VOPAGU-2260 file (C-alpha; in pm, 1 decimal, decimal comma):
REM VOPAGU-2260
SITE   aa  ch    i         X         Y         Z
SITE  UNK   A    0      -2,2      -1,4      -0,9
SITE  UNK   A    1     100,2     360,0     -36,4
SITE  UNK   A    2     308,1     493,2     257,1
SITE  UNK   A    3     128,0     765,1     464,7
SITE  UNK   A    4     457,2     949,5     517,1
SITE  UNK   A    5     526,3     968,7     147,6
SITE  UNK   A    6     173,2    1091,9      81,1
SITE  UNK   A    7     194,0    1356,5     357,5
SITE  UNK   A    8     524,0    1482,5     209,2
SITE  UNK   A    9     376,3    1506,0    -135,0
SITE  UNK   A   10      65,4    1682,6       3,7
SITE  UNK   A   11     286,8    1945,8     173,4
SITE  UNK   A   12     415,3    2044,4    -170,1
SITE  UNK   A   13      68,9    2063,2    -336,2
SITE  UNK   A   14    -254,5    1878,7    -383,4
SITE  UNK   A   15    -141,7    1804,8    -736,0
SITE  UNK   A   16     171,9    1631,3    -597,3
SITE  UNK   A   17     -51,2    1425,3    -368,7
SITE  UNK   A   18    -281,6    1322,8    -654,0
SITE  UNK   A   19      23,4    1226,5    -863,3
SITE  UNK   A   20     160,9    1017,4    -578,6
SITE  UNK   A   21    -167,0     816,9    -553,5
SITE  UNK   A   22    -191,7     778,7    -928,3
SITE  UNK   A   23     166,2     644,0    -934,5
SITE  UNK   A   24      82,1     391,0    -663,2
SITE  UNK   A   25    -228,9     276,0    -855,9
SITE  UNK   A   26     -28,2     240,3   -1176,0
SITE  UNK   A   27     239,2      35,4   -1005,1
SITE  UNK   A   28     -27,5    -187,5    -852,5
SITE  UNK   A   29    -188,8    -233,3   -1200,3
SITE  UNK   A   30     145,5    -323,4   -1360,3
SITE  UNK   A   31     289,0    -550,1   -1090,3
SITE  UNK   A   32     457,8    -825,7   -1298,9
SITE  UNK   A   33     371,9   -1187,6   -1236,1
SITE  UNK   A   34     551,6   -1460,6   -1428,0
SITE  UNK   A   35     408,3   -1806,3   -1413,1
SITE  UNK   A   36     600,1   -2107,7   -1551,7
SITE  UNK   A   37     411,4   -2413,1   -1679,6
SITE  UNK   A   38     635,0   -2714,0   -1730,3
SITE  UNK   A   39     606,9   -3088,4   -1741,0
SITE  UNK   A   40     659,8   -3388,4   -1972,5
SITE  UNK   A   41     593,7   -3386,4   -2342,9
SITE  UNK   A   42     226,2   -3431,5   -2426,8
SITE  UNK   A   43     102,2   -3376,1   -2073,2
SITE  UNK   A   44    -130,0   -3086,5   -2172,6
SITE  UNK   A   45      89,4   -2792,7   -2075,6
SITE  UNK   A   46     -19,2   -2570,7   -2359,6
SITE  UNK   A   47    -390,7   -2639,6   -2306,0
SITE  UNK   A   48    -342,3   -2548,3   -1942,4
SITE  UNK   A   49    -159,1   -2225,6   -2045,5
SITE  UNK   A   50    -461,1   -2125,8   -2260,1
SITE  UNK   A   51    -718,0   -2221,5   -1994,7
SITE  UNK   A   52    -531,0   -2018,2   -1728,6
SITE  UNK   A   53    -540,7   -1719,2   -1955,3
SITE  UNK   A   54    -923,3   -1759,7   -2019,4
SITE  UNK   A   55    -894,7   -1846,6   -2389,7
SITE  UNK   A   56    -953,9   -2166,8   -2580,3
SITE  UNK   A   57    -712,9   -2357,9   -2804,9
SITE  UNK   A   58    -853,8   -2215,9   -3132,9
SITE  UNK   A   59    -797,7   -1854,9   -3027,3
SITE  UNK   A   60    -529,0   -1682,5   -3246,6
SITE  UNK   A   61    -341,1   -1585,0   -2928,4
SITE  UNK   A   62    -340,6   -1947,8   -2794,4
SITE  UNK   A   63     -37,1   -2155,3   -2726,4
SITE  UNK   A   64     -24,4   -2424,1   -3002,7
SITE  UNK   A   65    -144,1   -2763,0   -2888,7
SITE  UNK   A   66    -120,9   -3110,7   -3030,0
SITE  UNK   A   67     -58,9   -3476,0   -2956,0
SITE  UNK   A   68     321,6   -3430,6   -3004,8
SITE  UNK   A   69     552,2   -3175,4   -2843,5
SITE  UNK   A   70     456,6   -2835,5   -2983,3
SITE  UNK   A   71     660,9   -2620,0   -2739,0
SITE  UNK   A   72    1021,6   -2609,8   -2863,3
SITE  UNK   A   73    1128,2   -2283,5   -2692,8
SITE  UNK   A   74    1058,8   -2102,0   -2368,3
SITE  UNK   A   75     755,5   -1898,8   -2490,9
SITE  UNK   A   76     581,3   -1614,1   -2308,1
SITE  UNK   A   77     203,8   -1575,4   -2340,7
SITE  UNK   A   78      77,2   -1247,4   -2190,8
SITE  UNK   A   79    -265,3   -1253,1   -2036,2
SITE  UNK   A   80    -502,4   -1101,5   -2299,9
SITE  UNK   A   81    -670,9    -882,4   -2044,4
SITE  UNK   A   82    -399,1    -829,9   -1783,3
SITE  UNK   A   83     -73,4    -786,0   -1967,9
SITE  UNK   A   84     132,0    -762,3   -1645,1
SITE  UNK   A   85      60,4   -1137,5   -1599,6
SITE  UNK   A   86     260,4   -1361,6   -1826,4
SITE  UNK   A   87     217,7   -1739,3   -1850,4
SITE  UNK   A   88     523,2   -1906,8   -1986,1
SITE  UNK   A   89     497,3   -2234,8   -2175,7
SITE  UNK   A   90     819,4   -2430,2   -2126,4
SITE  UNK   A   91     940,9   -2717,3   -2337,2
SITE  UNK   A   92     888,3   -3065,5   -2192,8
SITE  UNK   A   93    1144,2   -3186,9   -1938,6
SITE  UNK   A   94    1392,2   -3423,9   -2100,6
SITE  UNK   A   95    1369,7   -3303,8   -2458,5
SITE  UNK   A   96    1693,1   -3287,2   -2660,2
SITE  UNK   A   97    1738,7   -2916,5   -2610,6
SITE  UNK   A   98    1621,0   -2922,0   -2246,4
SITE  UNK   A   99    1771,7   -3231,6   -2069,9
SITE  UNK   A  100    1649,1   -3290,6   -1720,7
SITE  UNK   A  101    1978,0   -3234,1   -1548,7
SITE  UNK   A  102    2018,8   -2879,6   -1682,1
SITE  UNK   A  103    1646,9   -2798,1   -1729,0
SITE  UNK   A  104    1614,9   -2518,0   -1463,5
SITE  UNK   A  105    1933,5   -2350,3   -1576,7
SITE  UNK   A  106    1829,5   -2361,6   -1944,0
SITE  UNK   A  107    1479,1   -2222,3   -1899,7
SITE  UNK   A  108    1596,8   -1926,7   -1684,2
SITE  UNK   A  109    1464,3   -2036,8   -1336,4
SITE  UNK   A  110    1522,6   -1707,4   -1164,9
SITE  UNK   A  111    1275,4   -1500,7   -1367,4
SITE  UNK   A  112     962,5   -1692,7   -1259,3
SITE  UNK   A  113     743,7   -1624,2    -955,4
SITE  UNK   A  114     647,9   -1995,7    -935,5
SITE  UNK   A  115     639,6   -2316,6   -1138,7
SITE  UNK   A  116     340,0   -2542,0   -1203,1
SITE  UNK   A  117     442,1   -2893,1   -1308,5
SITE  UNK   A  118     183,5   -3069,6   -1533,9
SITE  UNK   A  119     155,4   -3441,8   -1577,9
SITE  UNK   A  120    -122,7   -3658,2   -1723,1
SITE  UNK   A  121       1,8   -3982,8   -1574,2
SITE  UNK   A  122     270,6   -3957,4   -1304,7
SITE  UNK   A  123     532,9   -3719,6   -1170,1
SITE  UNK   A  124     907,6   -3768,5   -1195,7
SITE  UNK   A  125    1025,8   -3431,0   -1059,4
SITE  UNK   A  126    1028,2   -3310,5    -704,2
SITE  UNK   A  127     978,8   -2934,4    -714,7
SITE  UNK   A  128     708,8   -2672,7    -697,5
SITE  UNK   A  129     329,2   -2719,8    -751,7
SITE  UNK   A  130     212,5   -3040,6    -909,6
SITE  UNK   A  131     -91,9   -3046,2   -1137,0
SITE  UNK   A  132    -229,0   -3378,8   -1254,6
SITE  UNK   A  133    -399,9   -3293,2   -1577,0
SITE  UNK   A  134    -664,8   -3449,1   -1802,2
SITE  UNK   A  135    -871,3   -3566,9   -1506,3
SITE  UNK   A  136   -1186,6   -3552,4   -1714,7
SITE  UNK   A  137   -1032,9   -3814,2   -1951,0
SITE  UNK   A  138    -947,2   -4040,1   -1659,0
SITE  UNK   A  139   -1296,8   -4026,3   -1509,0
SITE  UNK   A  140   -1453,7   -4090,5   -1846,8
SITE  UNK   A  141   -1237,7   -4397,8   -1901,5
SITE  UNK   A  142   -1298,3   -4529,5   -1553,3
SITE  UNK   A  143   -1671,0   -4478,2   -1590,4
SITE  UNK   A  144   -1676,0   -4692,9   -1904,2
SITE  UNK   A  145   -1463,3   -4968,2   -1759,1
SITE  UNK   A  146   -1611,5   -5012,6   -1407,9
SITE  UNK   A  147   -1945,0   -5167,2   -1323,0
SITE  UNK   A  148   -1980,8   -4961,5   -1005,1
SITE  UNK   A  149   -1812,7   -4633,5   -1086,8
SITE  UNK   A  150   -1750,8   -4386,4    -797,4
SITE  UNK   A  151   -1602,9   -4052,4    -910,1
SITE  UNK   A  152   -1493,2   -3938,6    -567,3
SITE  UNK   A  153   -1316,3   -4262,7    -489,8
SITE  UNK   A  154   -1139,6   -4254,2    -828,1
SITE  UNK   A  155   -1016,2   -3894,9    -771,4
SITE  UNK   A  156    -892,9   -4000,3    -430,4
SITE  UNK   A  157    -703,6   -4293,5    -572,0
SITE  UNK   A  158    -550,5   -4079,6    -844,4
SITE  UNK   A  159    -416,2   -3830,0    -598,4
SITE  UNK   A  160    -289,4   -4091,9    -356,2
SITE  UNK   A  161    -113,3   -4260,4    -643,9
SITE  UNK   A  162      54,8   -3932,3    -748,1
SITE  UNK   A  163     178,7   -3870,8    -397,3
SITE  UNK   A  164     265,0   -4222,9    -270,9
SITE  UNK   A  165     282,0   -4450,5    -574,5
SITE  UNK   A  166     465,2   -4221,9    -811,1
SITE  UNK   A  167     775,2   -4137,5    -611,1
SITE  UNK   A  168     704,4   -3781,0    -499,3
SITE  UNK   A  169     756,6   -3878,1    -138,0
SITE  UNK   A  170    1029,7   -4121,0    -225,6
SITE  UNK   A  171    1214,0   -3835,6    -403,9
SITE  UNK   A  172    1218,3   -3635,3     -85,6
SITE  UNK   A  173     905,3   -3421,6    -122,0
SITE  UNK   A  174     774,8   -3450,7     237,9
SITE  UNK   A  175     436,3   -3280,8     179,9
SITE  UNK   A  176     374,7   -3276,1    -193,8
SITE  UNK   A  177      90,4   -3061,2    -309,6
SITE  UNK   A  178     -88,2   -3230,6    -595,8
SITE  UNK   A  179    -391,5   -3075,0    -771,0
SITE  UNK   A  180    -625,4   -3263,1   -1001,4
SITE  UNK   A  181    -729,9   -3040,2   -1288,5
SITE  UNK   A  182    -920,2   -3049,4   -1614,8
SITE  UNK   A  183    -812,7   -2761,6   -1842,5
SITE  UNK   A  184   -1151,4   -2776,0   -2015,6
SITE  UNK   A  185   -1346,5   -2755,4   -1692,9
SITE  UNK   A  186   -1150,3   -2536,7   -1447,5
SITE  UNK   A  187   -1447,0   -2499,2   -1217,6
SITE  UNK   A  188   -1434,4   -2875,8   -1136,6
SITE  UNK   A  189   -1181,4   -3071,1    -923,4
SITE  UNK   A  190    -884,3   -2890,5    -761,5
SITE  UNK   A  191    -815,1   -2576,0    -965,4
SITE  UNK   A  192    -971,9   -2356,6    -694,4
SITE  UNK   A  193    -739,1   -2522,0    -441,7
SITE  UNK   A  194    -443,3   -2444,7    -661,2
SITE  UNK   A  195    -541,0   -2083,5    -682,0
SITE  UNK   A  196    -585,5   -2064,9    -295,9
SITE  UNK   A  197    -242,7   -2222,1    -243,2
SITE  UNK   A  198     -66,7   -1977,5    -482,8
SITE  UNK   A  199    -256,0   -1686,6    -331,3
SITE  UNK   A  200    -148,3   -1792,0      13,0
SITE  UNK   A  201     222,6   -1840,0     -73,9
SITE  UNK   A  202     278,8   -1550,1    -312,4
SITE  UNK   A  203     427,8   -1222,4    -183,6
SITE  UNK   A  204     148,4    -981,6     -84,8
SITE  UNK   A  205     209,1    -743,7    -370,8
SITE  UNK   A  206     171,0   -1026,2    -623,3
SITE  UNK   A  207    -157,6   -1170,3    -492,5
SITE  UNK   A  208    -382,6    -912,2    -653,3
SITE  UNK   A  209    -216,1    -960,6    -990,1
SITE  UNK   A  210    -293,5   -1334,5    -977,0
SITE  UNK   A  211    -648,1   -1285,4    -845,5
SITE  UNK   A  212    -758,2   -1026,1   -1103,3
SITE  UNK   A  213    -615,7   -1234,1   -1387,5
SITE  UNK   A  214    -783,3   -1560,3   -1276,3
SITE  UNK   A  215   -1078,3   -1692,0   -1481,1
SITE  UNK   A  216   -1411,3   -1694,4   -1293,5
SITE  UNK   A  217   -1402,5   -2057,7   -1180,0
SITE  UNK   A  218   -1650,4   -2013,2    -889,2
SITE  UNK   A  219   -1854,1   -1753,4    -713,5
SITE  UNK   A  220   -1595,0   -1714,5    -439,4
SITE  UNK   A  221   -1333,9   -1590,2    -696,1
SITE  UNK   A  222   -1585,1   -1326,0    -808,2
SITE  UNK   A  223   -1642,7   -1215,9    -450,6
SITE  UNK   A  224   -1269,8   -1194,1    -383,1
SITE  UNK   A  225   -1223,4    -987,1    -698,0
SITE  UNK   A  226   -1495,8    -749,8    -580,6
SITE  UNK   A  227   -1338,7    -708,9    -241,1
SITE  UNK   A  228    -989,9    -639,8    -392,7
SITE  UNK   A  229   -1142,7    -381,3    -632,2
SITE  UNK   A  230   -1349,2    -222,1    -357,0
SITE  UNK   A  231   -1038,3    -168,5    -145,4
SITE  UNK   A  232    -884,7      49,9    -409,5
SITE  UNK   A  233   -1186,2     279,5    -457,7
SITE  UNK   A  234   -1069,7     518,1    -176,8
SITE  UNK   A  235    -756,3     594,0    -375,1
SITE  UNK   A  236    -949,8     683,1    -690,1
SITE  UNK   A  237   -1179,6     901,5    -479,9
SITE  UNK   A  238    -882,9    1072,8    -322,1
SITE  UNK   A  239    -733,3    1161,4    -655,7
SITE  UNK   A  240   -1081,2    1304,6    -748,0
SITE  UNK   A  241   -1087,4    1510,6    -432,3
SITE  UNK   A  242    -736,6    1653,3    -473,6
SITE  UNK   A  243    -806,9    1754,5    -833,7
SITE  UNK   A  244   -1123,0    1923,3    -719,8
SITE  UNK   A  245    -909,6    2169,4    -519,2
SITE  UNK   A  246    -773,1    2319,1    -838,1
SITE  UNK   A  247    -947,9    2652,9    -924,7
SITE  UNK   A  248   -1011,2    2560,3   -1282,6
SITE  UNK   A  249   -1372,5    2546,9   -1402,4
SITE  UNK   A  250   -1478,0    2208,9   -1535,7
SITE  UNK   A  251   -1146,1    2036,0   -1455,5
SITE  UNK   A  252   -1287,4    1831,3   -1163,0
SITE  UNK   A  253   -1583,4    1701,3   -1360,7
SITE  UNK   A  254   -1372,8    1609,9   -1664,9
SITE  UNK   A  255   -1121,9    1427,3   -1433,7
SITE  UNK   A  256   -1393,9    1239,0   -1254,1
SITE  UNK   A  257   -1551,3    1117,3   -1575,9
SITE  UNK   A  258   -1212,4     996,6   -1699,9
SITE  UNK   A  259   -1142,9     821,3   -1370,3
SITE  UNK   A  260   -1481,1     655,8   -1376,8
SITE  UNK   A  261   -1470,6     540,3   -1737,8
SITE  UNK   A  262   -1114,4     392,3   -1706,4
SITE  UNK   A  263   -1189,4     219,5   -1376,9
SITE  UNK   A  264   -1524,8      77,3   -1494,4
SITE  UNK   A  265   -1353,3     -68,1   -1808,2
SITE  UNK   A  266   -1109,0    -235,3   -1575,0
SITE  UNK   A  267   -1394,8    -376,1   -1362,4
SITE  UNK   A  268   -1565,4    -505,0   -1676,3
SITE  UNK   A  269   -1263,3    -687,9   -1802,1
SITE  UNK   A  270   -1175,0    -825,5   -1453,4
SITE  UNK   A  271   -1521,3    -983,0   -1426,7
SITE  UNK   A  272   -1513,6   -1113,4   -1789,4
SITE  UNK   A  273   -1806,8    -901,7   -1889,6
SITE  UNK   A  274   -1656,0    -733,0   -2199,9
SITE  UNK   A  275   -1785,6    -856,1   -2535,1
SITE  UNK   A  276   -1477,7   -1067,6   -2618,1
SITE  UNK   A  277   -1474,7   -1245,7   -2285,2
SITE  UNK   A  278   -1847,1   -1313,1   -2307,0
SITE  UNK   A  279   -1812,8   -1457,5   -2657,0
SITE  UNK   A  280   -1527,6   -1684,6   -2542,9
SITE  UNK   A  281   -1730,0   -1800,4   -2244,4
SITE  UNK   A  282   -2033,1   -1876,6   -2457,0
SITE  UNK   A  283   -1812,3   -2082,7   -2685,8
SITE  UNK   A  284   -1638,7   -2285,0   -2416,1
SITE  UNK   A  285   -1950,4   -2331,1   -2208,3
SITE  UNK   A  286   -2156,5   -2408,8   -2514,6
SITE  UNK   A  287   -2423,7   -2163,6   -2409,3
SITE  UNK   A  288   -2574,8   -1915,6   -2661,8
SITE  UNK   A  289   -2422,7   -1569,9   -2621,4
SITE  UNK   A  290   -2765,5   -1407,7   -2605,0
SITE  UNK   A  291   -2861,8   -1636,3   -2309,4
SITE  UNK   A  292   -2565,5   -1495,1   -2115,1
SITE  UNK   A  293   -2651,5   -1136,1   -2211,1
SITE  UNK   A  294   -3014,7   -1176,2   -2114,2
SITE  UNK   A  295   -2924,7   -1249,5   -1749,1
SITE  UNK   A  296   -2717,2    -925,3   -1707,3
SITE  UNK   A  297   -2917,1    -640,5   -1568,2
SITE  UNK   A  298   -2672,0    -351,7   -1531,7
SITE  UNK   A  299   -2645,7     -87,1   -1799,2
SITE  UNK   A  300   -2268,8    -147,4   -1819,1
SITE  UNK   A  301   -2259,9    -514,9   -1916,1
SITE  UNK   A  302   -2137,2    -598,8   -2262,8
SITE  UNK   A  303   -2122,9    -229,3   -2345,6
SITE  UNK   A  304   -1834,4     -16,9   -2463,4
SITE  UNK   A  305   -1750,5     201,6   -2164,5
SITE  UNK   A  306   -1723,5     553,4   -2290,9
SITE  UNK   A  307   -1720,3     888,1   -2119,5
SITE  UNK   A  308   -2061,7     966,5   -2280,6
SITE  UNK   A  309   -2207,9     649,1   -2124,6
SITE  UNK   A  310   -2067,2     739,6   -1786,5
SITE  UNK   A  311   -2209,0    1094,0   -1802,3
SITE  UNK   A  312   -2547,3     951,6   -1906,6
SITE  UNK   A  313   -2556,0     717,9   -1614,8
SITE  UNK   A  314   -2446,5     985,8   -1366,8
SITE  UNK   A  315   -2722,2    1217,4   -1485,6
SITE  UNK   A  316   -2980,3     941,8   -1444,3
SITE  UNK   A  317   -2887,3     906,4   -1083,2
SITE  UNK   A  318   -3049,1    1180,7    -873,4
SITE  UNK   A  319   -2802,2    1140,3    -590,0
SITE  UNK   A  320   -2492,5    1166,7    -811,4
SITE  UNK   A  321   -2638,3    1461,4    -999,8
SITE  UNK   A  322   -2704,7    1643,3    -673,2
SITE  UNK   A  323   -2347,3    1582,5    -548,1
SITE  UNK   A  324   -2197,9    1704,2    -871,8
SITE  UNK   A  325   -2406,9    2023,3    -858,5
SITE  UNK   A  326   -2319,6    2075,2    -492,3
SITE  UNK   A  327   -1946,1    2038,2    -573,3
SITE  UNK   A  328   -1957,3    2300,7    -842,9
SITE  UNK   A  329   -2178,5    2537,2    -636,5
SITE  UNK   A  330   -1959,7    2510,5    -327,1
SITE  UNK   A  331   -1660,1    2668,4    -511,9
SITE  UNK   A  332   -1829,5    3000,5    -481,5
SITE  UNK   A  333   -1843,9    2983,7    -101,7
SITE  UNK   A  334   -1582,1    3199,3      65,2
SITE  UNK   A  335   -1313,5    3027,8     278,8
SITE  UNK   A  336   -1474,5    2678,3     290,1
SITE  UNK   A  337   -1557,6    2658,5     -81,9
SITE  UNK   A  338   -1269,6    2432,0    -196,0
SITE  UNK   A  339   -1266,4    2203,0     109,0
SITE  UNK   A  340   -1638,1    2147,6      44,9
SITE  UNK   A  341   -1576,9    2085,3    -320,2
SITE  UNK   A  342   -1310,3    1824,8    -232,2
SITE  UNK   A  343   -1548,4    1651,1       7,9
SITE  UNK   A  344   -1833,2    1637,5    -246,7
SITE  UNK   A  345   -1591,9    1514,1    -512,4
SITE  UNK   A  346   -1457,9    1233,5    -290,3
SITE  UNK   A  347   -1812,7    1116,5    -190,1
SITE  UNK   A  348   -1941,7    1136,4    -548,5
SITE  UNK   A  349   -1660,9     932,5    -695,9
SITE  UNK   A  350   -1659,6     681,7    -418,2
SITE  UNK   A  351   -2037,4     626,9    -438,3
SITE  UNK   A  352   -2034,9     598,2    -814,1
SITE  UNK   A  353   -1753,7     344,3    -827,2
SITE  UNK   A  354   -1907,6     140,0    -551,8
SITE  UNK   A  355   -2241,5     136,3    -727,9
SITE  UNK   A  356   -2091,3      36,2   -1065,2
SITE  UNK   A  357   -1871,1    -226,4    -902,7
SITE  UNK   A  358   -2171,3    -387,0    -730,1
SITE  UNK   A  359   -2364,8    -388,9   -1056,2
SITE  UNK   A  360   -2090,7    -564,4   -1249,8
SITE  UNK   A  361   -2017,5    -810,8    -966,9
SITE  UNK   A  362   -2384,4    -910,8    -957,3
SITE  UNK   A  363   -2386,9    -953,7   -1334,9
SITE  UNK   A  364   -2069,9   -1171,1   -1308,1
SITE  UNK   A  365   -2253,5   -1397,0   -1060,6
SITE  UNK   A  366   -2554,3   -1426,0   -1295,2
SITE  UNK   A  367   -2338,8   -1501,5   -1598,7
SITE  UNK   A  368   -2133,3   -1765,0   -1417,9
SITE  UNK   A  369   -2444,1   -1927,3   -1285,6
SITE  UNK   A  370   -2608,1   -1933,3   -1634,1
SITE  UNK   A  371   -2289,9   -2058,4   -1802,9
SITE  UNK   A  372   -2274,8   -2364,5   -1573,9
SITE  UNK   A  373   -2646,3   -2418,9   -1566,6
SITE  UNK   A  374   -2659,5   -2369,7   -1189,4
SITE  UNK   A  375   -2956,1   -2263,1    -978,0
SITE  UNK   A  376   -2750,6   -2064,8    -725,6
SITE  UNK   A  377   -2918,8   -1747,0    -610,2
SITE  UNK   A  378   -2723,4   -1421,8    -557,0
């Protein structure tokens, strides 16, 4: 978070310096780099996992190439399409000619990654980092066809126990191996949420938000966590609005507020996966008609291009916001207390507006997730 001492020092110089300090903090938070390495054996489903983690499918033009043979020949970065500060690196399979196992970490540039996720569709032979057992959906389908009395929970338990005890993780010295069962085509099932919780818990504090905001909406809890993280930043946007309001320039405060609101709402929309591109991708992967997803959204922001004109229109439709904006402008003409009042009104107006828009989009994200999975969960 921003240091109070630094902010006070900036404020002593001018309100503009204080606003710049807060904006610099928000920009650094937004651009905190997070580098995730995905590795494993040839054909284990690394590239499919890379794509799923980034919220796109294998046919997307930005997708990591996939296939039944090794398609990753170089250490290849894939920036998140909506959060470019997050990069998922697709690493060549362990033990390939160019990347022998004994020099693998050195050759891939171990030091530049925040964490490694090791993918395997059968068993593990390495003893580092986070272990993801992939293609669980295939295993369950095969077991269901071959067993007379199929029990999915028992099968999942046996697969995990086999990874930990039967496949040498403990024998190789991994005392408490963390194995996660995942289907890259159905991230909301099995252990992907546990993988996220583990990464979130063990990452440095300043990296956690970068991971959270870039995560696909795999459950309602993720959506709620995103909302909480975004809500915590609203006070900073409102503070910038208030400090700009102290400038004796007609119309500057309103123009700044509208810009802040439009840019922040766009970020909310993308984070919740409610922009047009994300909705189209969700409709395709969930096999739900796009119009069905759009029909459950009730906010005037969903699946819309967030422009300044749209923001102004919505503000004018809100009697409370319109009154605050008018009070802010009118207070400037009051002697002595005019600008402090304008700053107060500006802070309240921006805080309330962002909170309202955030709530709208979070509720729509709940509805879309529920519809996409065919759930009957109420908000």
